[in-house]
C-alpha positions in Angstrom: -25.4 -2.0 5.0 -24.7 0.1 8.3 -25.5 -1.1 11.6 -28.0 1.6 11.8 -29.9 0.5 8.9 -29.6 -3.2 9.8 -31.3 -2.5 13.2 -33.6 0.1 11.7 -34.6 -2.5 9.3 -35.1 -5.3 11.7 -37.3 -3.3 13.9 -39.2 -2.1 11.0 -39.6 -5.6 9.6 -41.0 -6.6 13.3 -43.2 -3.5 13.6 -44.9 -4.3 10.3 -45.3 -7.8 11.4 -47.1 -6.6 14.3 -49.0 -4.2 12.4 -50.0 -6.7 9.8 -51.2 -9.1 12.5 -53.4 -6.5 14.2 -55.0 -5.4 10.7 -55.4 -9.2 10.1 -57.0 -10.0 13.2 -59.3 -6.9 13.1 -60.3 -7.7 9.8 -61.3 -11.3 10.3 -62.8 -10.3 13.6 -65.2 -7.5 12.0 -65.9 -9.6 9.2 -67.0 -12.7 11.2 -69.0 -10.3 13.5 -71.0 -8.6 10.4 -71.7 -11.8 8.9 -73.1 -13.2 12.4 -75.1 -9.8 12.5 -76.2 -10.2 8.9 -77.5 -13.7 9.5 -79.0 -13.1 12.8 -80.7 -9.9 11.5 -81.9 -12.3 8.5 -83.8 -14.8 10.8 -85.1 -12.1 12.9 -86.8 -10.4 10.0 -87.7 -13.7 8.4 -89.7 -14.6 11.6 -91.2 -11.1 12.2 -92.2 -11.0 8.5 -94.1 -14.5 8.7 -96.0 -13.5 11.5 -97.1 -10.1 9.8 -98.1 -11.8 6.6 -100.1 -14.7 8.1 -103.4 -12.7 8.7 -103.1 -11.2 5.2 -102.6 -14.3 3.6 -105.5 -16.1 5.3 -107.9 -13.3 4.3 -106.1 -13.5 0.7 -105.5 -9.9 0.9 -102.6 -9.9 -1.6 -102.4 -6.1 -1.5 -101.7 -5.7 2.1 -99.2 -8.7 2.0 -97.4 -6.8 -0.8 -97.3 -3.7 1.2 -95.9 -5.4 4.4 -93.2 -6.9 2.1 -92.2 -3.5 0.4 -91.9 -1.7 3.7 -89.5 -4.4 4.9 -87.8 -4.5 1.5 -87.4 -0.5 1.0 -85.0 -0.6 4.0 -82.2 -2.0 1.7 -81.0 -4.6 4.0 -82.0 -7.6 1.7 -81.1 -8.5 -1.8 -84.1 -10.3 -2.8 -87.3 -11.3 -1.4 -89.5 -14.1 -2.9 -93.2 -15.1 -2.0 -95.0 -18.0 -3.4 -98.4 -18.7 -2.7 -98.9 -22.5 -2.7 -102.7 -22.5 -3.7 -101.8 -21.7 -7.1 -98.0 -21.6 -7.2 -97.8 -17.7 -7.9 -94.6 -16.3 -7.1 -93.8 -12.7 -6.6 -90.0 -11.5 -6.4 -88.6 -8.1 -4.9 -85.0 -7.6 -6.3 -82.5 -4.9 -4.7 -79.2 -4.6 -6.6 -76.0 -4.3 -4.3 -75.0 -0.6 -4.2 -72.7 0.3 -1.5 -71.6 4.2 -1.3 -68.1 5.0 0.0 -66.6 1.5 -0.8 -64.3 1.2 -4.0 -65.3 -1.5 -6.2 -62.2 -3.5 -5.9 -63.1 -4.2 -2.4 -66.5 -5.3 -3.4 -65.0 -7.6 -6.0 -63.1 -9.4 -3.3 -66.6 -11.3 -2.3 -65.8 -11.2 1.1 -69.4 -12.0 2.2 -71.2 -15.1 0.9 -74.8 -15.5 -0.2 -77.2 -15.7 3.2 -80.6 -16.8 2.8 -83.7 -18.3 4.7 -86.6 -19.7 3.6 -89.9 -20.1 5.9 -93.3 -21.7 5.0 -96.4 -19.4 6.4 -99.3 -22.1 7.6 -102.5 -21.7 9.2 -102.8 -24.6 11.6 -102.2 -27.4 9.2 -102.7 -25.6 5.9 -99.5 -24.3 4.0 -100.5 -20.7 2.8 -97.1 -19.6 1.1 -93.5 -20.0 1.1 -91.4 -16.6 1.9 -87.7 -16.7 0.8 -85.2 -13.9 2.0 -81.6 -13.4 0.8 -79.6 -11.0 2.9 -77.9 -7.8 1.0 -74.1 -7.8 1.9 -73.8 -4.0 1.3 -73.9 -3.2 5.2 -71.4 -5.9 5.8 -69.0 -4.3 3.2 -69.6 -0.7 4.3 -68.8 -1.5 8.1 -65.9 -3.6 7.2 -64.6 -1.1 4.8 -65.0 1.6 7.4 -63.4 -0.2 10.4 -60.5 -1.4 8.3 -59.8 2.2 7.0 -60.0 3.8 10.6 -57.7 0.9 11.8 -55.2 1.1 9.0 -55.1 5.2 9.3 -54.3 4.6 13.0 -51.8 2.0 12.4 -50.2 4.0 9.9 -50.0 7.1 11.9 -48.7 5.2 15.1 -46.2 3.4 12.4 -44.8 6.6 11.3 -44.5 8.2 14.7 -43.0 5.0 15.9 -40.4 5.0 13.1 -39.5 8.6 13.7 -39.0 8.1 17.3 -37.0 4.8 16.6 -34.8 6.5 14.1 -34.1 9.5 16.6 -33.5 7.1 19.6 -31.3 4.8 17.6 -29.3 7.7 16.5 -28.8 8.7 19.6 -28.0 5.2 21.1 -25.4 4.7 18.2 -23.9 8.2 18.2 -20.7 6.5 20.3 -20.4 4.0 17.5 -20.0 6.8 15.2 -17.9 8.6 17.2 -15.6 5.4 17.3 -15.6 4.8 13.7 -14.5 8.4 13.2 -11.9 8.0 15.7 -10.8 4.6 14.1 -10.6 6.4 10.8 -8.2 9.2 12.0 -6.2 6.7 14.1 -5.7 4.9 10.8 -4.4 8.4 9.3 -2.3 8.5 12.4 -4.5 11.6 13.8 -4.9 11.5 17.2 -7.7 13.0 19.0 -8.8 13.8 22.6 -10.4 10.6 24.0 -14.0 9.8 23.2 -16.8 10.4 26.0 -17.8 7.3 27.7 -21.5 6.3 27.0 -24.1 5.1 29.5 -24.4 1.6 27.4 -22.6 -1.0 28.8 -21.7 -2.6 25.5 -20.9 0.7 23.7 -19.0 1.8 26.9 -16.5 -1.3 26.3 -15.9 -0.3 22.7 -15.4 3.1 23.6 -12.9 2.3 26.3 -11.3 0.1 23.8 -10.9 2.2 21.0 -9.7 5.3 23.7 -6.9 2.8 24.8 -6.1 2.0 21.2 -5.7 5.3 20.5 -3.7 6.2 23.6 -1.3 3.3 23.0 -0.6 4.3 19.5 -0.1 7.9 20.4 2.3 6.8 23.0 4.1 4.6 20.7 4.6 7.6 18.2 5.8 9.8 21.1 8.2 7.1 22.3 9.7 7.1 18.7 9.9 10.7 18.6 11.6 10.7 22.1 14.0 8.1 20.7 14.7 10.5 17.9 15.3 13.6 20.2 17.3 11.3 22.6 19.6 10.0 19.8 20.1 13.5 18.3 21.0 14.8 21.7 23.3 11.7 22.7 25.2 11.7 19.4 25.2 15.3 18.0 25.1 17.5 20.9 27.7 19.0 23.3 27.3 17.8 26.7 28.4 21.2 28.3 26.7 23.9 26.2 23.7 21.8 24.8 24.7 23.1 21.4 25.1 21.0 18.5 28.7 19.1 18.4 31.1 18.8 15.3 29.4 15.6 14.1 26.0 17.7 13.6 27.9 20.6 12.3 29.5 18.6 9.7 26.5 16.8 8.4 24.4 20.1 8.3 27.4 22.0 6.5 27.7 19.2 4.0 23.8 19.1 3.4 23.7 22.8 2.8 26.6 23.5 0.8 24.9 20.7 -1.8 21.5 23.1 -1.9 21.3 26.3 -3.9 21.8 29.0 -1.0 23.5 31.9 0.3 25.1 32.8 3.8 28.5 32.1 5.7 30.4 30.5 8.2 31.9 31.9 11.3 34.5 30.4 13.9 34.9 31.8 17.1 37.9 31.0 19.4 37.4 32.3 22.8 40.9 31.8 24.4 39.6 33.3 27.8 37.4 30.4 28.5 40.7 28.3 29.4 41.8 31.4 31.6 38.5 31.2 33.7 39.1 27.5 34.1 42.7 28.1 35.2 41.5 30.9 37.7 38.0 29.7 38.8 37.8 26.2 38.0 36.0 24.0 35.1 32.4 24.5 36.8 32.5 28.2 36.5 33.9 27.7 32.8 31.2 25.3 32.1 28.5 27.8 33.7 29.7 30.7 31.8 29.7 28.5 28.5 25.9 27.5 29.3 25.0 30.9 29.8 26.8 32.3 26.6 25.1 29.2 24.4 21.6 30.2 25.9 22.1 33.6 25.0 23.2 32.8 21.6 20.2 30.3 20.7 17.4 32.7 22.0 19.0 36.2 19.7 21.0 34.8 16.9 18.4 33.0 15.0 16.3 36.0 15.0 18.6 37.9 12.9 19.4 34.9 10.3 18.6 31.2 10.2 22.0 29.5 11.6 23.3 26.5 13.2 25.3 27.3 16.2 27.9 24.6 17.3 30.7 23.9 19.8 33.1 21.8 18.4 36.1 22.0 21.1 36.6 23.6 24.4 37.2 27.1 23.4 35.5 27.1 19.7 32.2 27.9 18.5 31.1 27.9 14.8 28.0 29.5 13.5 26.8 28.2 10.1 24.6 31.2 8.9 22.4 29.4 6.1 20.4 32.4 4.9 22.4 35.9 4.9 23.7 38.4 2.4 27.1 39.9 3.2 25.6 42.8 4.8 23.2 40.5 7.1 26.3 38.6 8.0 28.2 41.7 9.2 25.3 42.5 11.5 25.1 38.9 12.7 29.0 39.2 13.4 28.5 42.6 15.3 25.8 40.9 17.5 28.0 37.5 18.1 30.8 39.9 19.4 28.6 41.7 21.7 27.2 38.3 23.2 30.9 37.5 23.9 31.8 40.7 25.6 28.7 40.7 27.6 29.7 37.2 28.8 33.2 38.2 29.4 31.9 40.8 31.6 29.3 38.6 33.5 32.3 36.3 34.3 34.6 39.2 35.5 37.1 38.4 32.9 39.3 41.4 32.6 42.7 40.3 31.0 43.9 41.3 27.6 43.5 38.1 25.9 40.1 37.9 24.7 38.7 36.0 21.6 38.8 36.4 17.6 36.2 35.3 14.8 36.9 34.3 11.5 34.4 34.9 8.6 34.1 33.2 5.5 31.3 33.8 2.9 29.8 31.2 0.7 30.6 31.6 -3.1 29.4 29.7 -6.1 30.7 26.0 -6.5 32.4 26.0 -3.0 32.8 22.9 -1.2 32.3 22.3 2.7 35.9 21.6 3.3 36.7 24.8 1.5 34.2 26.9 3.2 35.4 25.5 6.5 39.0 26.1 5.7 38.4 29.6 4.5 36.7 30.5 7.8 39.9 28.8 9.7 42.1 30.9 7.6 40.1 34.1 8.5 40.4 33.0 12.2 44.2 32.5 12.1 44.5 35.9 10.6 42.6 37.7 13.3 44.7 36.0 15.8 47.9 37.0 14.0 46.9 40.4 13.7 45.1 40.8 17.0 41.9 41.4 15.5 38.4 40.7 17.0 37.1 39.6 13.7 38.7 38.9 10.1 36.8 38.3 6.8 38.5 35.8 4.4 39.2 37.7 1.3 37.2 36.5 -1.5 38.8 36.9 -4.9 35.8 35.5 -6.7 34.2 38.8 -8.4 30.6 39.2 -8.4 29.4 39.3 -11.9 25.9 41.1 -11.5 24.7 43.4 -8.9 21.8 42.7 -7.0 19.6 45.4 -9.1 20.8 43.7 -12.4 19.9 40.2 -10.9 16.2 41.5 -10.4 16.1 42.6 -13.9 17.4 39.3 -15.4 15.5 37.0 -13.2 12.1 38.7 -13.8 12.3 39.0 -17.3 13.3 35.2 -17.3 10.4 34.3 -15.2 7.9 36.5 -17.0 9.1 34.9 -20.5 9.6 31.4 -18.7 12.9 30.9 -19.8 13.1 27.7 -18.0 15.7 24.7 -18.7 14.0 21.5 -17.3 15.4 18.8 -15.7 14.0 15.6 -13.8 15.4 13.3 -11.2 13.7 9.9 -10.7 12.8 8.8 -7.3 13.0 4.7 -7.4 11.3 2.3 -5.3 13.1 0.0 -3.0 10.4 -2.6 -3.8 10.6 -2.9 -7.4 12.8 -0.3 -8.7 9.8 1.4 -10.4 9.5 5.4 -10.6 7.5 6.7 -7.8 8.0 10.2 -9.1 10.4 12.9 -10.9 11.7 15.8 -9.2 11.8 18.9 -11.2 14.9 21.0 -11.4 14.9 24.1 -13.1 17.7 26.3 -14.7 17.4 29.7 -16.3 18.5 30.4 -19.9 19.4 34.2 -19.7 20.6 35.0 -23.2 23.3 32.4 -24.2 24.1 31.4 -20.8 22.5 28.7 -18.8 22.3 29.7 -15.2 21.7 26.6 -12.8 19.5 26.9 -9.7 22.7 26.6 -7.4 23.6 30.2 -8.9 20.4 31.9 -9.0 18.1 30.7 -6.3 20.1 32.5 -3.7 19.0 35.8 -5.4 15.3 34.4 -5.7 15.3 34.3 -2.1 17.1 37.5 -1.4 14.8 39.4 -3.8 11.5 37.7 -2.4 10.8 36.6 -6.1 9.8 33.1 -4.8 6.0 33.4 -5.3 6.7 34.6 -9.0 9.1 31.9 -9.6 7.0 29.0 -8.5 3.8 30.4 -10.4 5.6 30.5 -13.9 7.6 27.4 -13.3 4.1 25.5 -12.7 2.5 27.0 -15.7 5.4 25.9 -17.6 5.5 22.2 -16.1 1.8 21.9 -16.7 1.9 23.0 -20.3 5.2 21.3 -21.2 4.3 18.8 -24.0 6.8 16.0 -22.7 5.2 16.0 -19.2 1.6 16.3 -20.7 2.4 13.2 -22.7 4.2 11.5 -19.7 1.7 12.1 -17.3 4.2 10.8 -14.5 4.2 12.4 -10.9 6.3 15.1 -10.7 7.7 16.8 -7.5 8.2 20.6 -7.2 10.2 22.3 -4.5 8.0 25.3 -3.3 10.0 28.5 -2.0 9.4 29.6 1.5 8.0 32.7 -0.2 5.2 31.1 -1.7 4.3 29.0 1.5 4.1 32.4 3.2 1.9 34.1 0.4 -1.7 33.7 0.8 -2.1 35.2 -2.6 0.0 32.1 -4.0 -2.1 29.9 -2.0 -5.4 31.0 -3.8 -3.7 30.9 -7.2 -2.3 27.5 -6.3 -5.6 26.2 -5.6 -7.3 27.6 -9.1 -4.2 26.2 -10.7 -4.9 22.5 -9.2 -8.6 22.9 -10.0 -7.8 23.3 -13.8 -5.5 20.0 -13.7 -6.8 16.9 -15.1 -4.8 14.9 -12.6 -4.1 17.0 -9.8 -3.0 14.1 -7.9 0.5 13.9 -10.0 1.5 17.1 -8.7 3.6 16.4 -5.5 4.7 19.8 -3.6 7.7 19.7 -1.2 8.3 21.9 1.6 11.7 22.5 3.3 11.7 21.3 7.0 13.0 24.7 8.0 9.8 26.5 6.6 7.6 23.9 8.7 9.3 24.6 11.8 9.7 28.3 11.4 6.0 29.1 10.1 4.2 26.0 11.0 0.6 27.8 10.7 1.3 29.0 7.1 2.7 25.4 6.2 -0.4 23.7 7.5 -2.6 26.0 5.4 -0.5 25.7 2.2 -0.7 21.8 3.1 -4.4 22.0 3.5 -5.2 23.7 0.2 -2.9 21.4 -1.8 -4.8 18.2 -0.3 -8.1 19.6 -0.7 -7.5 19.8 -4.4 -6.0 16.1 -4.5 -2.4 17.2 -4.8 0.4 15.4 -2.5 2.6 17.1 -0.3 6.2 16.1 1.1 8.9 17.3 3.6 12.2 18.1 2.2 15.5 17.8 4.3 13.3 15.8 6.8 15.4 15.1 10.0 17.9 17.9 9.4 16.9 20.0 12.2 17.9 19.1 15.9 14.9 18.4 18.2 11.5 16.9 17.7 9.6 15.7 14.5 6.2 16.0 16.0 5.1 18.4 13.2 4.4 15.5 11.1 0.9 14.8 13.2 0.0 18.3 12.1 1.3 18.9 8.7 0.5 15.0 7.8 2.5 14.8 4.5 2.1 12.0 2.0 5.8 11.6 2.2 9.4 12.9 3.3 12.6 13.1 2.2 15.3 12.4 4.4 18.0 14.9 4.6 21.5 14.3 3.1 23.3 14.6 6.3 21.5 11.1 7.3 22.0 9.5 4.0 25.0 7.4 5.4 27.2 8.1 2.6 31.0 7.4 2.6 32.3 10.3 0.8 35.7 11.9 1.6 34.0 14.6 3.7 32.5 11.7 6.0 34.6 9.7 8.5 33.8 5.8 8.5 33.2 5.9 12.1 30.2 8.6 11.5 28.2 6.3 9.2 27.0 3.9 12.1 26.3 7.1 14.1 24.0 8.4 11.2 23.0 5.1 10.6 21.1 4.8 13.9 19.8 8.2 14.0 18.3 7.8 10.0 16.6 4.5 11.3 15.0 6.3 14.2 13.9 9.4 12.1 12.4 6.9 9.3 10.7 4.6 11.8 9.1 7.8 13.2 7.4 8.6 9.8 6.5 5.3 9.0 4.8 5.0 12.3 2.7 7.7 11.0 2.2 5.8 7.7 4.2 8.3 5.8 6.4 7.2 3.1 10.0 8.0 3.3 12.6 8.7 0.3 16.4 8.6 1.1 18.1 11.2 -0.9 21.8 11.6 -2.0 22.1 7.9 -2.5 25.3 7.9 -4.8 26.4 4.0 -5.5 25.5 0.8 -5.0 27.5 0.1 -2.0 25.8 2.8 -0.1 22.2 1.7 -1.5 23.0 -1.9 0.2 23.6 -0.1 3.4 20.2 1.7 3.3 17.9 -1.3 2.4 17.6 -2.4 6.0 16.2 0.9 7.0 13.0 -0.4 5.2 12.5 3.3 3.3 10.0 3.5 0.4 12.4 4.9 -2.3 15.7 6.4 -2.7 17.0 9.3 -4.8 20.6 10.4 -6.0 23.2 10.3 -8.4 23.0 6.6 -8.6 20.1 7.5 -11.2 21.2 11.2 -12.3 18.7 13.7 -13.7 17.8 14.2 -17.2 16.7 17.0 -19.4 13.2 17.4 -20.8 12.9 18.1 -24.0 
């Protein structure tokens, strides 16, 4: 029972006790008064009637005596009158049945008034003439008692209802701060922090509100400290001190993570030899100031052209990892980089012939991170050797299909649902049970099976993400194996779908038709959340309203704060592969410790908001043992490989 109902019940009980007591006292007082009145009236009437009958009885005038008695009896106040003449023992009786108008029979049946009677002997000197006996009629008592009690109960009922209404209104107002405290406590339990509650006037409630405000502030400060720790670690371990751009360690982790996912884009390496000349001519302070200005210009303008990671990996080398760009977009990007460098040279008053060179390599299917980096470096060396501003690595891999051909093939495959599904289990650290299964999709085009790594870049370029996701979700919902299994399944949602309001509406209807919508887990890329927070929030709200779950993929990949977790409030996050602390050939052993510290901070930030954490790219038991101490909820990787769904 709520506190409001408990207080309301207590006060209601006390009020009923008071009302009942008042009604009882009113009842007993009225009843006693009426009994006294009846008795007094009975005695007075007996005395008066005795005096009135005496002269008639002395003369033996029976008719006159009867007339006197009839006058008295017809008033209806007496139930029975008996007159006995003592000379002949003749008795005459007048009876009046009890009839009370306006009083219910059940009230009369209570027999509240007992019989009252008087008996008097009429004499003439020493001679006894007759005996007069009167029995009172209780009708007047019942009538008056019923009227008084009815009026009393009606008045008390009106007062009771009025008091109850005022009481409930006042109680709600008094307890309103407690309701706000309860709401605030629920939000705090969900790690949602709101502005401090208004302090009430009531001293006891004031203390409660101040306590909850203090607790909320402390928890919010704790989360802010965790987030600050993440940002601090990233800045300390992954940032170049001069330019404030990511360093080589961050670039390597991002490149390795990006190359393992489906994608398209390229890599640029720019060597700015003129920076060393500035150092020689004007000193390192001028050089560093020039680098800072150039880095700021790059960060402000280049991400608007294409999503990218800009890193400084040595005193004179900058690397541009363009994560989403067609060859044509890359050409525009390269031209913009050249323009920014030229502007920096002009600003630094550098006029010598020795300038800079850029090497460009385009991502191709199946290429490794080290190979892509090597191709860009080869292109840079060719540019330097040939005295070119930029040089593109010659890609001998021929493009099998034109973009228009890809559009036709993909649209047909999406409409016909030519999906070849795999699922990849996420295992629990606690008991090794399956937490969910992530769905991977290939496409069956003719006799060929095309993996996601090959066709997803074209899905993104051709903006077919919403159509693809709709068709895939329909196929998953109707797949016999998935219907029979009813396990939780995770689906990576394209950025197109997150931004498409029509897809949002469709998804709401789709989940409404599902028997168990909570088994559908939808994963959004962290880059999408950061670039489009409002659309991501709308998407998340729709999924949660329909009882689905939301996850953030590639959690921790981007530099900077992860405060978006408070807004999006995902059910879980998947740690980016760059933080998975694996010991592959592409990762130096000394990097593992650095990544482990950063991973712990990133994981603690999510867990501090009661968000489950899943570590990805777990390859072997040795790596798994290293990760147990991070206290994540689950893990995923080729330690438990995916399998086809038949």
